[in-house]
KOLDRENDO-98310 format. One record per atom (N, C-alpha, C): x, y, z. Coordinates in steps of 0.05 Angstrom, whole numbers, plus 5000, padded with zeros to 4 digits. Layout:
N
XYZ;...
END
This chain:
353
757890677348;756690507368;758290507394;756890527416;758190517442;759590247446;761790237460;763089987466;762389917495;760989687499;759889617524;760689337532;761389307558;762089037568;759888947587;759188697585;757488567606;758788307614;759188267640;760288017650;759287977678;759887747690;758887697717;759487417727;758487367752;758987107765;756587027781;756186767785;754086667802;755086677831;753486787849;754286807877;753786547893;755186337886;754886087901;757186027919;758986217922;761386187939;763286417934;765386427950;767386627945;768886567919;770086767907;771386727881;774286617886;775286467867;777886337870;779886437848;782286327849;784386427831;783786347802;782086147798;781286077771;779586307759;777786417776;776186647767;777986877761;780086907778;781787147776;783287147749;784686917743;786286917718;784386887694;782086747698;780286697676;778786937666;777987117685;776387347677;776787597694;777187567720;777187807737;779487997730;781887887727;784188067721;783788197693;782588047675;781988157648;779888377650;777988347667;775888557671;777188817681;778988777700;780289017712;781989157690;783388997674;785089107653;783289257633;781089137625;779289267605;777989517618;777189497643;775989727657;777889967657;780489907661;782490127663;783690207637;782890067615;783990127589;782890387577;780590477586;779290717575;778090667548;777990417539;776890347512;773890297512;772590297535;769790227537;768190447549;765790487537;763990707546;762490627571;761690377572;760090277596;760989997603;761089937629;761889667638;759789587659;758589357654;756589247673;757588977684;757788947710;758688697722;756388597740;755388367733;752988267745;753488037765;752288067789;752287847808;749687687802;750087447789;747887307777;746387127797;744987257815;743687107837;741286947826;739787067807;737486927796;738386667781;740586687767;741686457753;742586247773;743786337796;744786157816;742486007829;740086127830;737785997842;736685767825;737485757799;736485547782;737285267792;739485247806;740284987818;740685007848;739685227860;739785257889;737085347900;734985277886;732285387894;731485307922;732485077931;731684977958;733585087980;735685227971;737585337990;738285627982;736185807982;736786077973;738686227991;738886138016;740786268035;743686248025;744286028011;746985988000;747586217980;745586287964;745986507945;746086777958;744086827976;743987077991;746587148005;747586938019;749986988036;752487048020;752386967995;754787007978;754787257961;752587407960;752487647944;754587847953;754587897979;756588087989;759387977986;759787707989;762387587987;763487627958;761887587938;762787637911;763387927906;761688107916;762188397914;764888467926;765388357950;767988407963;770388317946;770088077933;772187977916;772588157892;770388257880;770588447858;772188697866;771388817888;772689067897;775589017904;776088777916;778888707924;780688677900;779488577878;781188537853;781588787838;780188997845;780589257831;778289347813;775989207815;773589317801;772889577815;772689797800;772190057811;769390147805;767690187826;764890257822;764590527808;766690687807;766490947791;766790897761;767890657754;768390597726;766590377716;765690197734;764089967727;761589957744;759389887732;756789857746;756489577756;756689537783;756389277795;753389257804;751989047795;749189027802;748288737808;745988717820;744788457827;742688387806;742988147794;741288067771;738288087778;737487977801;734587967808;733388237813;734988447816;733988717820;733388857793;733688707771;733188817745;730988637732;728488677738;726288497729;725988487699;726988687685;726788687656;728288447643;730288347657;731788117647;729987877645;728187837664;726387617664;724387627640;723387867635;721587907613;722887857586;725387957583;726887907558;727287607554;727987467576;728487177574;725887037564;723587127574;721086997566;720587027536;721187267525;720787307496;722787147479;725287127489;727286987474;726786677474;725486577495;724886297496;723386197471;721786377459;720186297436;721986277411;724486357412;726186357389;728186127389;728085957410;730085747413;728585477417;729585267404;728285007408;729584857431;728084667442;729084497464;731584347454;731384247430;733684087418;736184257417;735884517411;738284687408;739584727436;737984767456;739084807483;740384547492;739184317486;740284057494;743084007481;743484127457;746084087444;748284267455;747584457471;749584647481;751584497499;754184487491;756184327506;756384417536;756184687541;756484777568;754084677585;751684687574;749284587588;749684287594;750584137573;750983847577;752883787600;755183927600;757183867621;756183957649;754784177650;753784277676;751584087686;749983977669;747883787677;749183537689;751283447676;752783207686;753983267713;755283497715;756683577739;754783587763;752283667758;750383697780;748483447783;749083237768;747382997768;744483057763;743983227743;741183307736;740083137713;741482927705;740682777681;737682697682;736882607706;734082497709;731982717711;732682937724;730683147728;731983417728;731883547705;733183817702;731184027709;731784207728;729884437732;729684597706;727284677699;726884827674;728585087674;728685217697;730285467698;733185417692;734285197702;737085137697;737485067667;735684917656;735784837628;735885077610;734385287618;734085527601;736085737606;738185677622;739885897630;741586017607;742085877585;743386007562;741586237551;738986197552;737086397542;737086637561;737086577587;737286787607;739886947604;741986807598;744586947594;744487127569;743087037549;742787207525;741287467532;739287437550;737787677558;739587867574;741287757591;743187917607;744988077588;746087937568;747988067550;746688277533;744388207521;743088397502;741788627516;740888587541;739488807556;741289047558;743889007560;745789227564;747189297538;746289187516;747389237489;750389187489;751188967503;754088907505;755288847478;757588967473;759088917449;761388717455;762088687480;764288517488;763588367514;764188107515;763587947539;766087797547;767587897567;770087757575;769387517593;769887277584;769287037599;771486827595;771186607609;772986377605;772186217580;773986047571;773485897546;771085717548;770385627572;768185437575;765485577569;765485847568;762985987562;762486047532;764385957515;764186007486;761385917475;760485667482;757985577471;755585757479;755785877503;753686067512;753586317494;755986417487;756086657470;755086587442;755686347432;754686267406;751586257406;750486147428;747586137430;746386417431;747686597446;746786877447;746686997420;748886957405;748987077378;746786967360;746086707363;743886597347;741286727354;740886777380;738386907389;738187187378;740387337379;740487607368;739787607338;741087417323;740587397295;737687337288;736587137304;733787057299;731887287305;732287427328;730587647335;730687867314;733087937306;733388157286;732188077259;732287817252;731187717227;728087737227;726987647250;724087637252;722787917256;724088077274;722788327283;724188577273;726388547259;727888787250;730288847268;732188987258;734689037272;734189187299;734689047320;734089157347;736289097367;737288847367;739188757387;742088777377;743888817396;746788837389;748088567392;749688497372;751088237373;753788267388;754188097409;756688127425;758987967413;761388037422;763787887416;764987777442;766187547441;767387437465;770187537468;771087597492;773887677498;775087467516;776987307505;778287097521;780887207533;781787087555;784387167567;786587127546;788487317545;790587307525;792587087532;792887027558;794686817567;793286547565;794186367548;792886107544;792585947570;794585967588;794485817613;792085907630;791086147624;788886257640;786186167631;786086027608;783485957597;781885777616;783285577628;781985417648;783985307667;784085417691;785985327711;784985067724;786684867726;785684617739;785584647769;784184457782;784184457811;786784377822;787184417848;789784337861;790084037862;787783887857;787883597858;788483487830;788883667810;789483577783;786983537766;784583567778;782083537763;781983767742;780583717720;780683907697;779684187705;777884207724;776784467729;776884527759;777684777765;777584867793;774684937799;773584807819;770684847824;770084847854;768385037861;767585057889;766384797900;764784667882;763484427891;765384187895;767684197881;769683977883;771584027906;771484267918;773284327940;776284327933;776884407908;779684397899;780684677891;779684877906;780285157898;782285287917;783685487906;785085687923;783385937920;782286027943;780486257942;782086517944;780986727932;782286997933;782487097962;780587007978;780587098006;781986908025;783186688016;784786508033;787086658046;787486598072;789786718086;792386598076;794586728081;797186638070;797886348077;797286268102;797985998111;796285788095;793785858090;791985678076;792885648047;793785868034;794785848007;797285668006;799085718026;801585548026;800885258029;799085188048;798284908052;797184788026;795484938013;794184827988;796284787966;798184977964;800284957943;801984717949;802784677974;804584457981;803284187978;800584177977;799083927974;798383877945;799184047927;798284037899;799183777885;797383687868;797983457850;800183557830;802083377824;804183447804;804283217784;806683157774;807082927756;807182667773;805282487770;805282247787;807682067782;809082097760;811481927754;814082057764;813882297774;816282437784;816582377813;817582127819;817582027846;820082117862;822382137848;824882217862;825882477848;827482627863;828482877852;829882827825;831482617823;833082577799;831482477775;828882397780;827282307757;826582537738;826582487712;825482687693;822582737699;821682987697;818883047703;817483157678;814783147679;813183247657;811783507666;812183717650;810883977657;808184007643;807683857622;805083877608;802883747625;800783897630;798583797646;799183787676;801483897684;802383897712;801284157725;799384127743;798084367754;800084577765;802184497777;804084687789;805284867766;805884747744;806984907722;804885057707;802384957706;800185107694;799785357710;799785337736;799485577753;801785777749;804185667746;806485847741;806085987714;805185847694;804685967668;802686197671;800686157688;798586357691;799386597708;801086547729;801586767748;804386877748;806286727738;809086807742;809887047724;811387227736;812387457721;815487447722;816787557701;819787547701;821087647726;819987857738;821187967762;821187787787;819587577786;819487397809;821887217811;823387177788;825686997790;827987117806;828887367800;830987487817;830087507847;827587547851;826587587878;826387317894;825287107881;824686867895;826286617887;827386617863;828886387853;831086467834;833186597845;835286717828;836986507813;836686247820;838286037806;837386017776;835086127770;833986097743;833386377731;833786397705;833286657691;830286697686;828986467679;826186497671;824786227674;822186217667;820485977671;821485747652;822385817628;823285607609;825685457621;827485607634;829785467647;828885277669;826985377685;825985207707;824584957696;823084987675;821684757662;823784557651;825784667638;827884487625;829184317647;829884447670;831184297692;829284077702;826784147705;824783947715;824583717695;824483777670;824283567649;826683387648;829083507653;831583357653;831783167677;830583257699;830983117725;832983277742;832783227768;834583377786;833283607800;830783657795;829283877808;826783757822;826683797848;824483677864;821883837863;819683707868;817083847868;816984047890;818183987913;817984167936;819184447929;821384447916;822684697908;820884867890;819684727870;817984867851;815484967865;814384807883;811884887898;812485127916;814885127928;815585357945;815685617929;816785587904;816885827886;814085907879;812385717872;809585787865;808185917888;808685827912;807485947936;808286247938;810886297934;811886577935;810586747914;810286637890;808986777867;806086847874;804586647884;801786687891;801486887913;803186867934;802987057956;803387337946;805387377928;805887647917;803387757902;801987577887;799687657872;797187697890;796887527910;794387527926;794487717950;796887777960;796987947985;795588217981;796088367959;794688627957;791588587954;790788367941;787888307938;786688257966;788088087982;787188018008;786888268026;788888448024;788888688041;786588878033;786188908007;783889077998;781288958007;780988698007;778588568015;777988628045;780088608061;779788658090;778888948095;779989128079;779189408081;776189448075;775289318053;772389338046;770589188066;771688978079;770088838099;769289018122;770889228127;770289418148;768189618138;767389598112;765589808101;763189668087;761989478100;759789328087;757489508079;756689708096;754489888087;755090028060;757690098056;758490228031;758290028007;758989768013;758789567992;755789537984;754089528004;751189508000;750189737982;751089977989;750290217973;751190197944;753690097940;754790067913;752889877897;752089657910;750389467896;747589587890;746489737909;743889857906;743890067883;745890237884;746090447863;746590327836;748390117835;748989987810;746589847798;744989737815;742489597806;740489787794;740390027805;738590237794;739490317766;742090357763;743190437737;742690207717;743189967725;742789737707;739889707699;737989747718;735189717711;734289927691;735290177694;734590387675;735590317647;737990207645;739090127618;737489897606;736789697623;735389457613;732489537604;731389737618;728589827612;728589957584;730690097577;730890217550;730789997528;732489787533;732589567513;729889427512;728689367535;726089227534;723989397519;724089657522;722189827508;722589797478;725089797469;725689757440;724789487430;725289277447;724489007440;721488987436;719989097454;716989087453;715989247429;717389467423;716589627399;717089467374;719389327372;719989177349;718088937345;717288817368;715388597367;712488697363;712088957365;709489077363;707588977384;708588967409;706888897432;706989127453;707689357443;707689597460;704989737457;702789597465;700089677459;699389957469;700290037492;699490287503;701290517494;703390457479;704890667465;703790717437;702590507426;701490527399;698790387398;696690547404;694090417407;692890307381;694190377358;693190267333;693589967331;695389867348;695989577347;693689407356;691989507374;689689337383;686989477379;686889707366;684289837362;682989727337;
END
């Protein structure tokens, strides 16, 4: 069996460092590992419209921004197919068929759907499209026969729902769809990066993000304003590193080589944490170190992004060609699905004669 990856992002804004450590850097690693036969990376504009239907310009304007972030992080269009979801109409038809295999109660129980509904204040009136997006996501994954889906931990319930749909379809209509496996970041700190304000999730809508495209000064300002341990009021006070965003970011981004370069007083992150926990280490010193670490990680990304910004017609062509490739692949799966369901009437006229 071919090894295939499907992953993607909603184009509702530029991508941030939470996206980077949560999935983008892992995608680049998997892309360059040589272990996968096909890689599809989707800009999920149709899914983004489920809660932005009245402001489609917000989605349109961010398609190229997300593509620039992908290319800046090292997604290579020669190795990965980058495509726009709405340019693959087969995904909509697959979603329609899968809807008949899932109950309303099952979608309501999905923890990711529950939290997203709360976050968007949709409790009173949920758009049907938004409510059904786990089913749409299953269509995206199965259309490309994905065997692996690299995502953040918050997407686990979506993958479980997809597996249920695959199992139900194959039980009812015969073995047709491929069951995917989830690929989580290996670094536990990367599973969910908090916002700079200490909120549990870094989110565009909460305005607590460090964006991959932020200039160096902006990154420094955001780092220096970060929430830390609220009880660590004076340098000599013992501090808490657990749940402290500054140390969570260091867990996610810091590499051993950054200590001799930026903070030679310490051998490693454990030493730095121990000093903070004992007391005698101020937040400003730790934040300055984190800023240096982030600048080292983000500078090459920022520079690649600026290079691609000078080549927007090429980015457009990458998306157009990728969408053609994606549509051809999805059309093959849809053909198999309709044959299994025995609704391919004009391929087999005995079905309605």
